[in-house]
N, C-alpha and C positions, 0 to 999 in steps of 0.2 A: 410424657417421656422425650418424644424427640424434641422438645424444646428446650428441656434438663440437658439433652446431648448438646444440641447446637451452644447452648449458653459455655458447657464446658469446655468444648472445642472453641470458641471464638470469643471468651469474653472479654476480654480486654479489645478486641475491636469494638465489640457491642457496644463497652462502654464510652469508647471514645467517638463514635459514629455520630453523626449530624443527622440523624434520619431515624424518625419513628418506626416502629418494626412493628406491625402485626400478625401473627401465625393463623392456624387455619383454626386452631379450636378458639378464636377468640382473644387471645393470652396475648397482653404484649412483652416480650422479651427488651423492648426501647422504648420504652413510653414519648407517645409525641409531645416534641415544646413547642412552643412560642417559635412562627416563622421559620421551623425547621421542616420539610418535606415528610409527607407520611406512604410509608407501602404496605400493602397488605399483600398476604400471600394465601391463596385458597388451594394451594394443593400441598401436600406433603412430600408430593414426588420433587418439587423444585429444593424443600429445604434438605433433602436426603443428598441430593446432588450437588447443591453449592458447595460443601469444602473440595470436590473433587475436581469436577467442571463448571466456576462459578460461571464464566461469559455465557456457556451454552444453559447451563442450568436458569439463571436471568434472562436470556434473552430469547428461550421457548415461552419461558412463563410469560414474557410482554406480550409477546405473539401472541402466544392463546389466550392472555386474556386473566391468566390464572397471578398474575402480580399487578395490583393496581394501584394508583398515585393518587395522592390527595396532597393539596397545600404547596404544587411546584410541577413540575414535570421529570421527563425521562434522565434528562443533562444532569438537573439536582441532585437526584437517587444516586447515580453514576457517580457525580463527582463525590459525594459524600462516600463513596464505598472503597472508591479509589485512594482518598485522603488517609483510609484506614489498613490500606492492603499490606503496609509492613508488618502491621499487629497480625494479619492472616499467615504472612509468610514462614513467620516463627512456629504452626503450630504441626503438629505430628504428623497429622491426615492430609496436609498441604506438603508434607515433603516426599511421604509416601506415593501420594496422587502425579506428584511431578516428575519421581523416578518412572513409576509407571507410563506417564507420557512420553520420557524420552524414548525407551524402550519402543515403544509401538510407534513411533515417528520413524524412529531409524528402520523399522522391520519393514515401511510402507513406502520409505521415501524413496523412488525411483521413476523414471521419469520416459517411457517407453514414448515414441513419436505419435501412437493413437492414443494414446492416455493423455500426450501434452495439448492433444488437438479437441478431445474431449473437454478437457479443464477449461480450455480457453473457450469453448462453446461454451459451457453452462454458466459463465458469468458474462462475457462479452459480447454473444449473441442474444441478449434480453431485448434486445431492438431499440435503434437508434433514439428513436421517438421519447424513449424514457431516456436516456444520457443528456438528451437535450434538455431536458428540464432543469437541472443542476448544474451541470458543467458548462464554461465561456463559448465565446463565441467560436471558437478554434478546438474546441472538444478537446482538450487537452486533460487526460484524465490521470493526472501525475503532480505531483509536488510543485507548486509555484515558488518564487522567489521573490517576499515580498521587501524590496531596501528602505521601505518609508512605509511608519505605521497605516497611513492614511490609505494606502493604494487599494486599489480592488481586485475582483479575481481575473477581469482579462489584463490588467497592468501587470500582477503578478505572473500571470504564466505567461507573459509575451517577454518580459526580463529574464523567467526561466530560459526561455528558448535562445535570445542572446546570449547569456551568460555561457549556455551550453555551445554555440558556436564559437565563442571567444576560445574556449576551452579546443574546441579541436582546430585552431589555429590555421584557418578555410583559408585557401586561396581559391581562386577562381577556377571554373572548368575541373575543379580537382571531384575525384570519383566520391559518392559516400555510399555504406550500406545500413542503411536504418533499421534494427533487429527488435521485431515487435512495435513497427510503426504508426500501432494505432489508428485514429481516422484520417493520418496523414497532414498532419496539422505541421510537424517538426521539418516534416520531408520539404513540404512547401514551403517554409520559411526557408530554409537552408538554399533551396534552388532559387525563388525569387527574391533575397535580401542576402545570398552572397553567393550567388554564381555558381552555385554545388551542381554536379550533376549526380542524382539521388536514387538508391534502389531501396526503397521501402518492402521488409516483407514480414507476414503474419501469418495466424493461424484463425483468426476470426474472420467468418465469411461475411457478417454482416458489417464491421467496420471495413474491409475491404472495398464492400460496394459503392460508400460513400468514400471511400480515400480514391478510387479509379473514378467515381461519379467527378471528386473533386481535380485531379489533375487533368480531367479530362476538359473540364471547363477553363484552365488553364494550359490548354495545350502548349503554348510556347513555351513551357518551361520544360527542362532535361529531367524531366521525374516519373519514376513509374512505382506502381505499387502491385505486389503480384503474394501470390498464397503459397506460401514456402514454409517450411521449418528450415533454422538455420544451421541444421546439421547439413542438409542437403543441398547448403551452399556452396560453389566452386569457384567463382570469381575472386579478381586479387580488388581491392580497394584502396584511395588514401585515405579516407579517414573510417571510421566505423562507431556508431552511436548506438546505445541504446536504454531506454526512459522507460524505468515501469515496468521492463518485462523480466529483468532476473529472478524479482519474486515467484515466478513461475517455473525456475529451470530445474528446483530438486536437487538437495544436497549433494547427492551421488552423481548428479551432473555435471558438476562444478567442472573437475578437471575436462570433460569435454567439450562445456559451452566455451572456457578461455582456450581450448587449443584449437577450436574453430574460429575464434578472433585471432590468434596467433597464426593461423595458417591462409586467412583472407588478408590480412592487412601487409600492405608493401613493407618494405626494410624501411622506409622515411618515410612511413603511417604513424594517426595517431589516432586511437579508442577512447570513447569517455564511457563510462558506465555511471548510469544515472540509479540507485536502487536504494527502497526501504534496509536497514540495520537495525541492530540490535546492538548496544553499547555494553551489554553486560550477557554473563552464560543465560539461554533461554533456551526452552522445546523449541523453539525457532518456527511454531507455529500454535493457532487458539483453535478451540475444540468449536466454538460457533462460528467462525472464518471457515474453517474448513468444509464443515458442514450445510452450511446455506450462501456462503458468497465467495471465496476462495478455494476449492477443489483442488488439493495438492501445492498449495503455497507454502511457503519456507521462509522466514524472515532470517537473514543471515548475519552470523557475528565476523567483524572485518576481519579477525585471524582467520577463519573459515574461506574468504575470500582470498585475500593474501597466499593462503598454503596453496590456493591452486593456481595463482598467478605464476608462482615462484617454479612452476614444474613446466613451464612455457620460456619464451625467449622476450619476452613482452617484459620492460621495465617499466615500475609504477613511478608515474615525473611528480603525481600531485594526489593527494587527497584532504577532500573539504567537507564538514560534517556539517549536516543542516540540523538545527536543532526545534526550532519552531515552527519553522516555514511549511510544516504540514498539517501543524493543530490550526492555523492559521487558514490555510485551504480546505480543511475538514470543517473548518466552521464556517466559513461563504458555501461549502456543495451543502450540509444540511440543513442551512437557513434559506436555500433556495428549493431544498429539496421539498421543505415541509411550508413554504408558500405556495409550490406548486401540487401539493398531496393529493388535493380533488384528482389532477390530470393524472397520476400516477394511479389513483384508485382507480377510475375508468379502465385505465391498462392491465391492472392486474386485480388482486384483492387486500382487504384490510389487513391480514395476517402478512402479506408480502410487504405493504408498507410499513410496517409495525416491526420487521425483522430490518429493513433500509434504514427507519428510522434508530433503530440498536444501533445497526453496525457503523454509520457514520457520527454517532454519538459518540459509542463506544471507541472508536478510533481516534476523537478527534481527542478525545480524553487521554486517552494510550499515549500519544504523543506530545503533549503539552503534561503530563504528570508522572510517565512512567520510562521504560529504556529505550524508544524506538526513536530513531533520526533519521537522516537520510545521506548517505554516503554518494561521494562522486568522486570518482576512481578516471584518476587519467594516465594511460598506460602510452610506452614509444617503445621501438626495436630499436633505434640509433640515436644517438646523444648530439645533441644541438638544433634538434626540431622543436624543441617545447624551449619558451624562454627561460631563464635562470631564476627567475622572479614570478612574481604573480602581478606585478605593476598592469601585466598587459590586458589583466580581466578589468581592471576600473577606470579605465581611461576610455576617453570618445573613441568610437573604432572609426572616424572618419581620421 
């Protein structure tokens, strides 16, 4: 009966999908075909949840072993499903589920300081040894910038930092606030290569420990890293940068976030915000990622960002949209993670590794096939601070 119900709800997608699908009773709602992967479900619970919360249903099934794959791997199966998502988006159940998710996310969307710290702890304090398995040498946990197809992960992350530094229009000895400084790589780069005086703030104890150790090892650099919420910062800065942190702010906190930047930025200052975003209307969050990876995360639309900026004295001077760079970054992370999977397994367990494999694979496909992008938004308070063309971004900084 459930098999008939699934066919009724998703018939067009089932007909189009390049993947065999076998249900718990052994019936095939999509017979296996030559060279296509075959996915077998051993629990009806997954089938029931699939139209309502597809990512959560599939992620938990893969992690728990109630979804198995033959003649391919997880990437092949998720890609086949991603290719037919337009058919699913038109189903009545999917539309009703989307309305319910919007309402639920709006009700829960708020970030008190204690909740922000907890959310950051859950993800970023998994252990520094874990993140070194798949990140680049500088521990950049955000989208790289790949100007050439053959660029590796380290080169892409170095190019990202250089691009951001140019957008900050830095001169020597200027003060920089790095909101959500991670393991300190960007702050150290701005101090070492551009002569900036950097203060990095974070709510991750694990990241802070590494950042402070790195700063101590380069004690001649004017850089410090401290445990601090951006709402508690009170110094003025020439430049403000935030990379991969805005996704954790929460929709209701957007105005507070930009008012803080407005308050902390000098009148002749420049700020650059680098964030994941959505190019179309969306719930702003994903059930699987919210539950297992980034609790409290919210992916903004550009209009939501702009509305909050317009409530301040900040003026947007440049908006750049990166389309495929994060898909490339995630592909590097996924392959590196899978190459070091045994080491991750020694740190955690099989279920954890499967959850992270699903996360990295699903996100890679979301950026390559769906409506996720990266926005880089440059802001200033005064005219004449930022060049009137983008030429300066593509010239040799010498």
